[in-house]
N, CA, C and O atoms as a Tripos MOL2 file, in Angstrom:
@<TRIPOS>MOLECULE
protein
  264   263    66     0     0
PROTEIN
NO_CHARGES

@<TRIPOS>ATOM
      1 N          37.1880  -63.1310   19.1950 N.3       1 MET1
      2 CA         36.4930  -61.9110   19.6730 C.3       1 MET1
      3 C          35.1420  -61.5080   19.0870 C.2       1 MET1
      4 O          34.6160  -60.3980   19.1650 O.2       1 MET1
      5 N          34.7510  -62.4230   18.5840 N.am      2 ALA2
      6 CA         33.3520  -62.0940   17.7840 C.3       2 ALA2
      7 C          32.3410  -62.3990   18.7130 C.2       2 ALA2
      8 O          32.4470  -63.3000   19.5450 O.2       2 ALA2
      9 N          31.3800  -61.6810   18.5910 N.am      3 ASP3
     10 CA         30.0690  -61.7260   19.1240 C.3       3 ASP3
     11 C          29.1710  -63.2140   18.8660 C.2       3 ASP3
     12 O          28.6990  -63.4370   17.7510 O.2       3 ASP3
     13 N          29.0260  -64.0020   19.7850 N.am      4 LYS4
     14 CA         28.7570  -65.2980   19.3770 C.3       4 LYS4
     15 C          26.8850  -65.4200   19.5180 C.2       4 LYS4
     16 O          26.1750  -66.3920   19.2590 O.2       4 LYS4
     17 N          26.5260  -64.1840   19.9690 N.am      5 THR5
     18 CA         25.0410  -64.4000   19.9940 C.3       5 THR5
     19 C          24.2490  -63.6250   18.5460 C.2       5 THR5
     20 O          23.0520  -63.7190   18.2730 O.2       5 THR5
     21 N          25.2420  -62.9050   17.7990 N.am      6 ASN6
     22 CA         24.7570  -62.4410   16.4320 C.3       6 ASN6
     23 C          25.8200  -63.3720   15.6000 C.2       6 ASN6
     24 O          26.9860  -63.3590   15.9940 O.2       6 ASN6
     25 N          25.4440  -64.2460   14.3730 N.am      7 PRO7
     26 CA         26.0760  -65.1780   13.8780 C.3       7 PRO7
     27 C          26.6150  -64.2380   12.2480 C.2       7 PRO7
     28 O          27.2180  -64.8030   11.3360 O.2       7 PRO7
     29 N          26.3310  -63.1940   12.2380 N.am      8 GLU8
     30 CA         26.8340  -62.2720   11.0140 C.3       8 GLU8
     31 C          28.0210  -61.7030   11.6990 C.2       8 GLU8
     32 O          28.8970  -61.4540   10.8700 O.2       8 GLU8
     33 N          28.3820  -61.3940   12.9770 N.am      9 GLU9
     34 CA         29.4010  -60.8790   13.4020 C.3       9 GLU9
     35 C          30.2620  -61.8080   13.7450 C.2       9 GLU9
     36 O          31.1920  -61.5810   14.5190 O.2       9 GLU9
     37 N          30.0280  -63.0040   13.1750 N.am     10 GLN10
     38 CA         31.0370  -64.0010   14.2600 C.3      10 GLN10
     39 C          32.3000  -64.0160   13.0900 C.2      10 GLN10
     40 O          33.2700  -64.3080   13.7890 O.2      10 GLN10
     41 N          32.7390  -63.8770   11.8670 N.am     11 ASP11
     42 CA         33.8000  -64.1150   11.2100 C.3      11 ASP11
     43 C          33.6760  -62.6380   10.0050 C.2      11 ASP11
     44 O          34.0510  -62.5520    8.8350 O.2      11 ASP11
     45 N          33.0460  -61.7080   10.8370 N.am     12 ASP12
     46 CA         33.0680  -60.1660   10.0410 C.3      12 ASP12
     47 C          34.4290  -59.7790   10.2600 C.2      12 ASP12
     48 O          34.8230  -59.6270   11.4160 O.2      12 ASP12
     49 N          35.3530  -59.5640    9.0790 N.am     13 PRO13
     50 CA         36.4030  -58.8450    9.1950 C.3      13 PRO13
     51 C          36.4710  -57.0680    9.6270 C.2      13 PRO13
     52 O          37.3230  -56.4920   10.3030 O.2      13 PRO13
     53 N          35.3870  -56.5750    9.0310 N.am     14 ILE14
     54 CA         35.6050  -55.0820    9.4490 C.3      14 ILE14
     55 C          34.8610  -55.0250   10.8560 C.2      14 ILE14
     56 O          34.9760  -53.9090   11.3620 O.2      14 ILE14
     57 N          34.0580  -56.0120   11.6970 N.am     15 VAL15
     58 CA         34.0700  -55.7430   12.9810 C.3      15 VAL15
     59 C          35.2310  -56.2680   13.7920 C.2      15 VAL15
     60 O          35.2330  -55.9230   14.9730 O.2      15 VAL15
     61 N          36.0770  -56.9300   13.4360 N.am     16 ALA16
     62 CA         37.0570  -57.1970   13.7820 C.3      16 ALA16
     63 C          37.9880  -56.3590   13.6880 C.2      16 ALA16
     64 O          38.7970  -56.3590   14.6160 O.2      16 ALA16
     65 N          38.1410  -55.6060   12.8250 N.am     17 GLU17
     66 CA         39.1650  -54.2840   12.7740 C.3      17 GLU17
     67 C          38.8890  -53.1670   13.5130 C.2      17 GLU17
     68 O          39.7930  -52.4400   13.9270 O.2      17 GLU17
     69 N          37.1210  -52.8460   13.8280 N.am     18 VAL18
     70 CA         36.6310  -51.8330   14.4500 C.3      18 VAL18
     71 C          37.2120  -52.5310   15.7320 C.2      18 VAL18
     72 O          38.1960  -51.8200   15.9380 O.2      18 VAL18
     73 N          37.2130  -53.3240   16.5550 N.am     19 ARG19
     74 CA         37.4050  -54.0100   17.5120 C.3      19 ARG19
     75 C          38.3760  -53.6700   18.1800 C.2      19 ARG19
     76 O          38.3520  -53.2290   19.3290 O.2      19 ARG19
     77 N          39.4860  -53.8920   17.3640 N.am     20 ALA20
     78 CA         40.7510  -53.7820   17.3700 C.3      20 ALA20
     79 C          41.4060  -52.4430   17.6600 C.2      20 ALA20
     80 O          42.1670  -52.1530   18.5830 O.2      20 ALA20
     81 N          40.8230  -51.4910   16.4090 N.am     21 ALA21
     82 CA         41.3590  -49.7580   16.5040 C.3      21 ALA21
     83 C          40.4610  -49.4250   18.0840 C.2      21 ALA21
     84 O          41.0640  -48.8660   18.9990 O.2      21 ALA21
     85 N          39.1380  -49.8020   18.2230 N.am     22 ARG22
     86 CA         38.8070  -49.0990   19.4070 C.3      22 ARG22
     87 C          39.6520  -49.6540   20.5500 C.2      22 ARG22
     88 O          39.7010  -49.0100   21.5990 O.2      22 ARG22
     89 N          40.4500  -51.0240   20.4010 N.am     23 ARG23
     90 CA         41.4000  -51.5790   21.8060 C.3      23 ARG23
     91 C          42.7380  -50.6520   21.7830 C.2      23 ARG23
     92 O          43.3420  -50.2270   22.7690 O.2      23 ARG23
     93 N          42.9830  -50.4880   20.6970 N.am     24 GLN24
     94 CA         44.6090  -49.1850   20.7980 C.3      24 GLN24
     95 C          44.0750  -48.0760   21.4170 C.2      24 GLN24
     96 O          44.4800  -47.6400   22.4950 O.2      24 GLN24
     97 N          43.0280  -47.5330   20.6580 N.am     25 LEU25
     98 CA         42.8310  -46.0490   21.2110 C.3      25 LEU25
     99 C          42.6630  -46.3920   22.8560 C.2      25 LEU25
    100 O          43.2710  -45.7180   23.6880 O.2      25 LEU25
    101 N          41.8990  -47.3530   23.1880 N.am     26 LEU26
    102 CA         41.7130  -47.5210   24.9060 C.3      26 LEU26
    103 C          43.0360  -47.4560   25.2340 C.2      26 LEU26
    104 O          43.4660  -46.7260   26.1270 O.2      26 LEU26
    105 N          43.9420  -48.4350   24.3190 N.am     27 GLU27
    106 CA         44.9970  -48.2830   25.0460 C.3      27 GLU27
    107 C          45.8750  -47.1700   25.3060 C.2      27 GLU27
    108 O          46.3720  -47.1050   26.4310 O.2      27 GLU27
    109 N          46.1990  -46.1160   24.2910 N.am     28 LYS28
    110 CA         46.7680  -45.0620   23.8290 C.3      28 LYS28
    111 C          46.4560  -44.1120   24.9160 C.2      28 LYS28
    112 O          47.3290  -43.6930   25.6760 O.2      28 LYS28
    113 N          44.9140  -43.6900   25.0100 N.am     29 TYR29
    114 CA         44.5110  -42.6410   25.3900 C.3      29 TYR29
    115 C          43.9000  -42.5480   26.7880 C.2      29 TYR29
    116 O          43.7530  -41.6010   27.5610 O.2      29 TYR29
    117 N          43.4860  -44.3000   26.8770 N.am     30 GLY30
    118 CA         42.4220  -44.3720   28.1610 C.3      30 GLY30
    119 C          40.9900  -43.9430   27.9770 C.2      30 GLY30
    120 O          40.2900  -43.7910   28.9780 O.2      30 GLY30
    121 N          40.6370  -43.7920   27.1020 N.am     31 GLY31
    122 CA         39.3400  -43.4590   26.6280 C.3      31 GLY31
    123 C          38.9870  -42.1930   25.9910 C.2      31 GLY31
    124 O          39.9080  -41.4520   25.6480 O.2      31 GLY31
    125 N          37.3110  -41.7150   25.7090 N.am     32 ILE32
    126 CA         37.3750  -40.6080   25.2590 C.3      32 ILE32
    127 C          37.9270  -39.6710   25.7200 C.2      32 ILE32
    128 O          38.6370  -39.0780   24.9070 O.2      32 ILE32
    129 N          37.8940  -39.1030   27.1240 N.am     33 GLU33
    130 CA         38.2160  -38.1980   27.3660 C.3      33 GLU33
    131 C          39.6800  -37.9840   27.0270 C.2      33 GLU33
    132 O          40.0650  -36.9760   26.4350 O.2      33 GLU33
    133 N          40.3560  -38.8080   27.3590 N.am     34 GLY34
    134 CA         41.6140  -38.8460   26.7810 C.3      34 GLY34
    135 C          42.4580  -38.4740   25.4310 C.2      34 GLY34
    136 O          43.5160  -37.9070   25.1560 O.2      34 GLY34
    137 N          41.2760  -39.1810   24.6820 N.am     35 TYR35
    138 CA         41.1450  -38.6990   23.1240 C.3      35 TYR35
    139 C          41.1790  -37.5460   22.6780 C.2      35 TYR35
    140 O          41.8700  -37.0870   21.7690 O.2      35 TYR35
    141 N          40.1090  -36.8650   23.5910 N.am     36 LEU36
    142 CA         39.9140  -35.5840   23.1600 C.3      36 LEU36
    143 C          40.5690  -34.7270   23.8540 C.2      36 LEU36
    144 O          40.3530  -33.5320   23.6500 O.2      36 LEU36
    145 N          41.2380  -35.0140   24.5450 N.am     37 ARG37
    146 CA         42.3950  -34.2540   25.1760 C.3      37 ARG37
    147 C          43.5640  -34.4050   24.2280 C.2      37 ARG37
    148 O          44.3100  -33.4280   24.1880 O.2      37 ARG37
    149 N          43.7800  -35.1260   23.6880 N.am     38 HIS38
    150 CA         44.8650  -35.5180   22.7150 C.3      38 HIS38
    151 C          44.5320  -34.7050   21.3960 C.2      38 HIS38
    152 O          45.4350  -34.1070   20.8110 O.2      38 HIS38
    153 N          43.3550  -34.6910   20.9810 N.am     39 LEU39
    154 CA         43.0030  -33.8800   19.7040 C.3      39 LEU39
    155 C          42.8490  -31.9810   19.9210 C.2      39 LEU39
    156 O          42.9000  -30.9950   19.1860 O.2      39 LEU39
    157 N          42.7080  -32.1740   20.9100 N.am     40 ARG40
    158 CA         42.6450  -30.4780   21.5380 C.3      40 ARG40
    159 C          43.9870  -30.0460   21.5710 C.2      40 ARG40
    160 O          44.2270  -28.9000   21.1910 O.2      40 ARG40
    161 N          45.1640  -30.9870   22.0760 N.am     41 GLU41
    162 CA         46.8540  -30.3500   21.6060 C.3      41 GLU41
    163 C          47.0760  -30.4520   20.4740 C.2      41 GLU41
    164 O          47.8830  -29.5850   20.1380 O.2      41 GLU41
    165 N          46.7620  -31.1070   19.6260 N.am     42 VAL42
    166 CA         47.2030  -31.3830   18.0470 C.3      42 VAL42
    167 C          46.6980  -30.1790   17.6510 C.2      42 VAL42
    168 O          47.3910  -29.3260   17.0960 O.2      42 VAL42
    169 N          45.2850  -30.0240   17.9530 N.am     43 HIS43
    170 CA         44.5080  -28.3960   17.7500 C.3      43 HIS43
    171 C          45.6450  -27.4010   17.8880 C.2      43 HIS43
    172 O          46.5420  -27.1120   17.0960 O.2      43 HIS43
    173 N          45.4570  -27.0990   18.7110 N.am     44 ALA44
    174 CA         46.8540  -26.1000   19.4280 C.3      44 ALA44
    175 C          47.6310  -25.9100   18.6770 C.2      44 ALA44
    176 O          47.8850  -24.8630   18.0830 O.2      44 ALA44
    177 N          48.2160  -27.1360   18.5950 N.am     45 GLN45
    178 CA         49.7870  -27.0590   18.0390 C.3      45 GLN45
    179 C          49.6830  -26.6610   16.5990 C.2      45 GLN45
    180 O          50.5970  -26.1000   15.9960 O.2      45 GLN45
    181 N          48.4040  -27.0090   16.0230 N.am     46 ARG46
    182 CA         48.0920  -26.4620   14.8000 C.3      46 ARG46
    183 C          48.2600  -25.0030   14.2290 C.2      46 ARG46
    184 O          48.9910  -24.4010   13.4420 O.2      46 ARG46
    185 N          47.0670  -24.7360   15.1430 N.am     47 LEU47
    186 CA         46.9690  -23.2510   15.5600 C.3      47 LEU47
    187 C          48.2330  -22.3890   15.5340 C.2      47 LEU47
    188 O          48.4390  -21.5120   14.6940 O.2      47 LEU47
    189 N          49.0570  -22.7160   16.5260 N.am     48 GLU48
    190 CA         50.1510  -21.9700   16.5280 C.3      48 GLU48
    191 C          51.1860  -22.1910   15.4530 C.2      48 GLU48
    192 O          51.7680  -21.1790   15.0640 O.2      48 GLU48
    193 N          51.5470  -23.4730   14.8500 N.am     49 ARG49
    194 CA         52.2670  -23.4150   13.4580 C.3      49 ARG49
    195 C          51.7550  -22.3240   12.3030 C.2      49 ARG49
    196 O          52.3160  -21.6390   11.4470 O.2      49 ARG49
    197 N          50.5830  -22.5060   12.6810 N.am     50 GLU50
    198 CA         49.6860  -21.4240   11.2240 C.3      50 GLU50
    199 C          50.0500  -19.8820   11.9010 C.2      50 GLU50
    200 O          50.5040  -18.9770   11.2000 O.2      50 GLU50
    201 N          49.8770  -19.7810   12.8460 N.am     51 ARG51
    202 CA         50.1480  -18.2170   13.3460 C.3      51 ARG51
    203 C          51.4380  -17.7600   13.0350 C.2      51 ARG51
    204 O          51.6750  -16.5990   12.7000 O.2      51 ARG51
    205 N          52.5480  -18.9380   13.1720 N.am     52 ASP52
    206 CA         53.9230  -18.4080   13.2980 C.3      52 ASP52
    207 C          54.3980  -18.3190   11.6500 C.2      52 ASP52
    208 O          55.4160  -17.7140   11.3130 O.2      52 ASP52
    209 N          53.6940  -18.8670   10.8940 N.am     53 GLU53
    210 CA         53.8390  -18.9680    9.3480 C.3      53 GLU53
    211 C          52.8770  -17.8580    8.9570 C.2      53 GLU53
    212 O          53.1290  -17.2730    7.9040 O.2      53 GLU53
    213 N          51.9340  -17.5280    9.5740 N.am     54 ALA54
    214 CA         51.5990  -16.0640    9.2500 C.3      54 ALA54
    215 C          52.2380  -14.9090    9.3760 C.2      54 ALA54
    216 O          52.3320  -13.9780    8.5760 O.2      54 ALA54
    217 N          52.8490  -15.0970   10.8890 N.am     55 GLU55
    218 CA         53.8300  -14.0410   11.1130 C.3      55 GLU55
    219 C          54.8730  -14.1390   10.5480 C.2      55 GLU55
    220 O          55.4600  -13.1300   10.9370 O.2      55 GLU55
    221 N          55.6640  -14.7560    9.7590 N.am     56 ARG56
    222 CA         56.7720  -15.0250    8.6060 C.3      56 ARG56
    223 C          56.5320  -14.4800    7.9320 C.2      56 ARG56
    224 O          57.0940  -13.4020    7.7390 O.2      56 ARG56
    225 N          55.4290  -14.9910    7.1070 N.am     57 ARG57
    226 CA         54.8850  -14.5820    5.5190 C.3      57 ARG57
    227 C          54.4460  -12.8990    5.7070 C.2      57 ARG57
    228 O          54.3600  -12.1570    4.7280 O.2      57 ARG57
    229 N          54.1790  -12.4220    7.1560 N.am     58 GLU58
    230 CA         53.7440  -11.0350    6.9260 C.3      58 GLU58
    231 C          55.4450  -10.3650    7.1940 C.2      58 GLU58
    232 O          55.7040   -9.3150    6.6050 O.2      58 GLU58
    233 N          56.3040  -10.8670    7.8860 N.am     59 ALA59
    234 CA         57.5420  -10.1610    7.7580 C.3      59 ALA59
    235 C          58.1860  -10.3260    6.4460 C.2      59 ALA59
    236 O          58.9790   -9.5680    5.8870 O.2      59 ALA59
    237 N          57.7220  -11.4090    6.0700 N.am     60 ALA60
    238 CA         58.7300  -11.0950    4.7280 C.3      60 ALA60
    239 C          58.2350  -10.1710    3.8480 C.2      60 ALA60
    240 O          59.0880   -9.6300    3.1450 O.2      60 ALA60
    241 N          56.7440   -9.7340    3.6390 N.am     61 GLU61
    242 CA         56.0730   -9.1600    3.1200 C.3      61 GLU61
    243 C          56.2280   -7.3540    3.1820 C.2      61 GLU61
    244 O          55.8820   -6.4530    2.4190 O.2      61 GLU61
    245 N          56.8630   -7.3960    4.3770 N.am     62 LEU62
    246 CA         56.8080   -6.1100    5.3450 C.3      62 LEU62
    247 C          58.6190   -5.6800    4.6170 C.2      62 LEU62
    248 O          58.9710   -4.5590    4.2490 O.2      62 LEU62
    249 N          59.4620   -6.9360    4.5950 N.am     63 GLY63
    250 CA         60.8130   -6.7970    4.0570 C.3      63 GLY63
    251 C          61.0340   -6.5490    2.6110 C.2      63 GLY63
    252 O          62.0710   -6.0110    2.2230 O.2      63 GLY63
    253 N          59.9200   -6.9940    1.6490 N.am     64 LYS64
    254 CA         60.0110   -6.9270    0.2760 C.3      64 LYS64
    255 C          59.5840   -5.6440    0.3720 C.2      64 LYS64
    256 O          60.2520   -5.0780   -0.4930 O.2      64 LYS64
    257 N          58.7910   -4.7140    0.9550 N.am     65 SER65
    258 CA         58.2670   -3.3040    0.8000 C.3      65 SER65
    259 C          58.8330   -2.1020    1.2720 C.2      65 SER65
    260 O          58.3450   -0.9930    1.0590 O.2      65 SER65
    261 N          59.9690   -2.3420    1.9800 N.am     66 ALA66
    262 CA         60.6000   -1.4360    2.5480 C.3      66 ALA66
    263 C          61.6230   -1.1340    1.7670 C.2      66 ALA66
    264 O          62.4170   -0.2540    2.1010 O.2      66 ALA66
@<TRIPOS>BOND
     1     1     2 1
     2     2     3 1
     3     3     4 2
     4     3     5 am
     5     5     6 1
     6     6     7 1
     7     7     8 2
     8     7     9 am
     9     9    10 1
    10    10    11 1
    11    11    12 2
    12    11    13 am
    13    13    14 1
    14    14    15 1
    15    15    16 2
    16    15    17 am
    17    17    18 1
    18    18    19 1
    19    19    20 2
    20    19    21 am
    21    21    22 1
    22    22    23 1
    23    23    24 2
    24    23    25 am
    25    25    26 1
    26    26    27 1
    27    27    28 2
    28    27    29 am
    29    29    30 1
    30    30    31 1
    31    31    32 2
    32    31    33 am
    33    33    34 1
    34    34    35 1
    35    35    36 2
    36    35    37 am
    37    37    38 1
    38    38    39 1
    39    39    40 2
    40    39    41 am
    41    41    42 1
    42    42    43 1
    43    43    44 2
    44    43    45 am
    45    45    46 1
    46    46    47 1
    47    47    48 2
    48    47    49 am
    49    49    50 1
    50    50    51 1
    51    51    52 2
    52    51    53 am
    53    53    54 1
    54    54    55 1
    55    55    56 2
    56    55    57 am
    57    57    58 1
    58    58    59 1
    59    59    60 2
    60    59    61 am
    61    61    62 1
    62    62    63 1
    63    63    64 2
    64    63    65 am
    65    65    66 1
    66    66    67 1
    67    67    68 2
    68    67    69 am
    69    69    70 1
    70    70    71 1
    71    71    72 2
    72    71    73 am
    73    73    74 1
    74    74    75 1
    75    75    76 2
    76    75    77 am
    77    77    78 1
    78    78    79 1
    79    79    80 2
    80    79    81 am
    81    81    82 1
    82    82    83 1
    83    83    84 2
    84    83    85 am
    85    85    86 1
    86    86    87 1
    87    87    88 2
    88    87    89 am
    89    89    90 1
    90    90    91 1
    91    91    92 2
    92    91    93 am
    93    93    94 1
    94    94    95 1
    95    95    96 2
    96    95    97 am
    97    97    98 1
    98    98    99 1
    99    99   100 2
   100    99   101 am
   101   101   102 1
   102   102   103 1
   103   103   104 2
   104   103   105 am
   105   105   106 1
   106   106   107 1
   107   107   108 2
   108   107   109 am
   109   109   110 1
   110   110   111 1
   111   111   112 2
   112   111   113 am
   113   113   114 1
   114   114   115 1
   115   115   116 2
   116   115   117 am
   117   117   118 1
   118   118   119 1
   119   119   120 2
   120   119   121 am
   121   121   122 1
   122   122   123 1
   123   123   124 2
   124   123   125 am
   125   125   126 1
   126   126   127 1
   127   127   128 2
   128   127   129 am
   129   129   130 1
   130   130   131 1
   131   131   132 2
   132   131   133 am
   133   133   134 1
   134   134   135 1
   135   135   136 2
   136   135   137 am
   137   137   138 1
   138   138   139 1
   139   139   140 2
   140   139   141 am
   141   141   142 1
   142   142   143 1
   143   143   144 2
   144   143   145 am
   145   145   146 1
   146   146   147 1
   147   147   148 2
   148   147   149 am
   149   149   150 1
   150   150   151 1
   151   151   152 2
   152   151   153 am
   153   153   154 1
   154   154   155 1
   155   155   156 2
   156   155   157 am
   157   157   158 1
   158   158   159 1
   159   159   160 2
   160   159   161 am
   161   161   162 1
   162   162   163 1
   163   163   164 2
   164   163   165 am
   165   165   166 1
   166   166   167 1
   167   167   168 2
   168   167   169 am
   169   169   170 1
   170   170   171 1
   171   171   172 2
   172   171   173 am
   173   173   174 1
   174   174   175 1
   175   175   176 2
   176   175   177 am
   177   177   178 1
   178   178   179 1
   179   179   180 2
   180   179   181 am
   181   181   182 1
   182   182   183 1
   183   183   184 2
   184   183   185 am
   185   185   186 1
   186   186   187 1
   187   187   188 2
   188   187   189 am
   189   189   190 1
   190   190   191 1
   191   191   192 2
   192   191   193 am
   193   193   194 1
   194   194   195 1
   195   195   196 2
   196   195   197 am
   197   197   198 1
   198   198   199 1
   199   199   200 2
   200   199   201 am
   201   201   202 1
   202   202   203 1
   203   203   204 2
   204   203   205 am
   205   205   206 1
   206   206   207 1
   207   207   208 2
   208   207   209 am
   209   209   210 1
   210   210   211 1
   211   211   212 2
   212   211   213 am
   213   213   214 1
   214   214   215 1
   215   215   216 2
   216   215   217 am
   217   217   218 1
   218   218   219 1
   219   219   220 2
   220   219   221 am
   221   221   222 1
   222   222   223 1
   223   223   224 2
   224   223   225 am
   225   225   226 1
   226   226   227 1
   227   227   228 2
   228   227   229 am
   229   229   230 1
   230   230   231 1
   231   231   232 2
   232   231   233 am
   233   233   234 1
   234   234   235 1
   235   235   236 2
   236   235   237 am
   237   237   238 1
   238   238   239 1
   239   239   240 2
   240   239   241 am
   241   241   242 1
   242   242   243 1
   243   243   244 2
   244   243   245 am
   245   245   246 1
   246   246   247 1
   247   247   248 2
   248   247   249 am
   249   249   250 1
   250   250   251 1
   251   251   252 2
   252   251   253 am
   253   253   254 1
   254   254   255 1
   255   255   256 2
   256   255   257 am
   257   257   258 1
   258   258   259 1
   259   259   260 2
   260   259   261 am
   261   261   262 1
   262   262   263 1
   263   263   264 2
@<TRIPOS>SUBSTRUCTURE
     1 MET1         2 RESIDUE 1 A MET
     2 ALA2         6 RESIDUE 1 A ALA
     3 ASP3        10 RESIDUE 1 A ASP
     4 LYS4        14 RESIDUE 1 A LYS
     5 THR5        18 RESIDUE 1 A THR
     6 ASN6        22 RESIDUE 1 A ASN
     7 PRO7        26 RESIDUE 1 A PRO
     8 GLU8        30 RESIDUE 1 A GLU
     9 GLU9        34 RESIDUE 1 A GLU
    10 GLN10       38 RESIDUE 1 A GLN
    11 ASP11       42 RESIDUE 1 A ASP
    12 ASP12       46 RESIDUE 1 A ASP
    13 PRO13       50 RESIDUE 1 A PRO
    14 ILE14       54 RESIDUE 1 A ILE
    15 VAL15       58 RESIDUE 1 A VAL
    16 ALA16       62 RESIDUE 1 A ALA
    17 GLU17       66 RESIDUE 1 A GLU
    18 VAL18       70 RESIDUE 1 A VAL
    19 ARG19       74 RESIDUE 1 A ARG
    20 ALA20       78 RESIDUE 1 A ALA
    21 ALA21       82 RESIDUE 1 A ALA
    22 ARG22       86 RESIDUE 1 A ARG
    23 ARG23       90 RESIDUE 1 A ARG
    24 GLN24       94 RESIDUE 1 A GLN
    25 LEU25       98 RESIDUE 1 A LEU
    26 LEU26      102 RESIDUE 1 A LEU
    27 GLU27      106 RESIDUE 1 A GLU
    28 LYS28      110 RESIDUE 1 A LYS
    29 TYR29      114 RESIDUE 1 A TYR
    30 GLY30      118 RESIDUE 1 A GLY
    31 GLY31      122 RESIDUE 1 A GLY
    32 ILE32      126 RESIDUE 1 A ILE
    33 GLU33      130 RESIDUE 1 A GLU
    34 GLY34      134 RESIDUE 1 A GLY
    35 TYR35      138 RESIDUE 1 A TYR
    36 LEU36      142 RESIDUE 1 A LEU
    37 ARG37      146 RESIDUE 1 A ARG
    38 HIS38      150 RESIDUE 1 A HIS
    39 LEU39      154 RESIDUE 1 A LEU
    40 ARG40      158 RESIDUE 1 A ARG
    41 GLU41      162 RESIDUE 1 A GLU
    42 VAL42      166 RESIDUE 1 A VAL
    43 HIS43      170 RESIDUE 1 A HIS
    44 ALA44      174 RESIDUE 1 A ALA
    45 GLN45      178 RESIDUE 1 A GLN
    46 ARG46      182 RESIDUE 1 A ARG
    47 LEU47      186 RESIDUE 1 A LEU
    48 GLU48      190 RESIDUE 1 A GLU
    49 ARG49      194 RESIDUE 1 A ARG
    50 GLU50      198 RESIDUE 1 A GLU
    51 ARG51      202 RESIDUE 1 A ARG
    52 ASP52      206 RESIDUE 1 A ASP
    53 GLU53      210 RESIDUE 1 A GLU
    54 ALA54      214 RESIDUE 1 A ALA
    55 GLU55      218 RESIDUE 1 A GLU
    56 ARG56      222 RESIDUE 1 A ARG
    57 ARG57      226 RESIDUE 1 A ARG
    58 GLU58      230 RESIDUE 1 A GLU
    59 ALA59      234 RESIDUE 1 A ALA
    60 ALA60      238 RESIDUE 1 A ALA
    61 GLU61      242 RESIDUE 1 A GLU
    62 LEU62      246 RESIDUE 1 A LEU
    63 GLY63      250 RESIDUE 1 A GLY
    64 LYS64      254 RESIDUE 1 A LYS
    65 SER65      258 RESIDUE 1 A SER
    66 ALA66      262 RESIDUE 1 A ALA
């Protein structure tokens, strides 16, 4: 899968790994829009977890002070 027009890229393992990662991302997410959608979902889940943890901490603090 090396670029035959650029001799430096013919056997470069870094280029091969980048291309393999790109291919895997395309297969998994269908392109940049799919990947961005995935990142937004992961971010929303993280924010929800953080909010839930803050609510639990607040409830625990209120229970201690009562």
